[in-house]
N, C-alpha and C positions, 0 to 999 in steps of 0.2 A: 514281379515288382515293376512298376512303371518307372521309366527313365526321367519322367517329368518331376519326380519328387526330389526335394533338396536333400543333400547328404546331412548327416548329423551335425547340428550346429550351424548349418548353412541355410539361409532363408533368401527369398527373392523379394525385392521391394519394387514398387512401381516407380517409373520415371515420369517426367513431365509429358513425354510422348505417349505414355500408356504402356510401354513395353516394360519388361521386368529385367532387373539387373541383380547380380549377387550382392547381398548385404555383407560387407566386409567389416571386421571389428575395427573400432577406432582407437582402442587402447589395449596395450599389452603390458602385463605385469610379470615379473620374474622375481624369485626369491632365492638367495644363496646364503647358507650359514657359513661363517668364517670364524670358527672358535666361538668366542662370546659375543661376536658382532654378527648381525644378520643384515645383509645388503638387499634392499628391495629396489628394483629398477622399474621405472615407469616410462613407457614410450607411447607417443600419440597424443590423443585428446582426452582430457579429464573434464567431464561435464556432468550435468544433472542426471544423465542416463546411466553413468557408470561410476561416479565418485564413491558410491556405496561399496563397490567392490574393493577399491583402494582402502577405504576405511576399515572394512572387515579384515582384509589382509594385514593391515598395520596393527589392528587391535589383537589379532591372533598371534602375530609375531611378538608384540609387546608383552603378551602373557607368558612367553617362553624364553625371552632373552633380555638381558639388561641394556643392550645397546643396539639401536637400529640406525642404519645409514640408508637414506632414500636418495637414489640417483635420479634426478629430474632433468638431466641434460638433454634428453630427447623428447621433451613434452612440447607439443606445438600449440595446444590450447589448454587453458587452465581456468576453470570457472570457480565461483565462490564455494561450490560444494567440495572442490578439491582442497581449498584452504581450510574448510571445516574438518575434512578428514585428517589433515596434517595437525591441526590444533588439537583435535581430540586425541590423536595418537601421542602427541607431545605431553598432554595432560596425564594420560595413563602411565606413560613411561616415567615421567618425573615424579608422579605420585608414588611410584614403586622404587624410587631411587635410581632409575635408569636414565638413558639419554637418547634423544632423537636428533640426528644430524642430517641436514640437507646437503647433498653433494652435487655440485655444479648445476644449480637451477638454471634452466634456460631463461632467456630474456623475458619470455612470456610469463613464466612462473614468478620471476623476480618482480616484474612490474605489478602483477596482481597482489603479491604479498606486500609490496610497497604501498599500493593504493589502499589496501585494507588495514594497513598499520600493523600487520603481523610479522613482517620480516624480522624485526628485532627480537621476536620471541624465540627464534630458532638459531641454533648454531649452524653456520654455513661454511662449507669447505669448497673452494673453487678449483681444487686440483683434481685431475683425472684419477679415477679409481682410488680415491683417498681412503686410507684405512683409518678408521676411528679406533683409537686404542687408549687405554688408561682413563684417567679422570681429567686429563689436561683439556682445557677448553679448545674448541676449534678456532680457527683464525676469524677475527671479527670481520663483519661485512661493512663496507663503506658503499652506500648507494651511489651508482654511477649517475653522472649528470646526463641529461638528454643530449643526444648528438655526439657523445664522446665515445 
């Protein structure tokens, strides 16, 4: 086997100079079931190229659990497709009598949700590793003023 072949899941992309560099993932997803609540953690960039993966994960989780908490504290880029993934998951869960809660959305995520007018749709919890339990609503979000 040639040593020039990339490993499974690893590809090489050209740079401006014409050399090749390893193509690293830009988003990581993890999922942990905690009783009747499933926590989904998102790290990195959510954009057109990968938002469908977040949407698929959230839709699959929503079909199996009544409550989903999405930790967005380590998201560094958040495009409109990420917003769409969250809105669709929210619709699926609430349609089944469940809940979707956003945990510690990064300033990038919060800004996109504010601009798109969707921040108010979601329950947002700003505490680290918040456990979403029962039917009590999460703490309401008050949009921060610029520069504060």
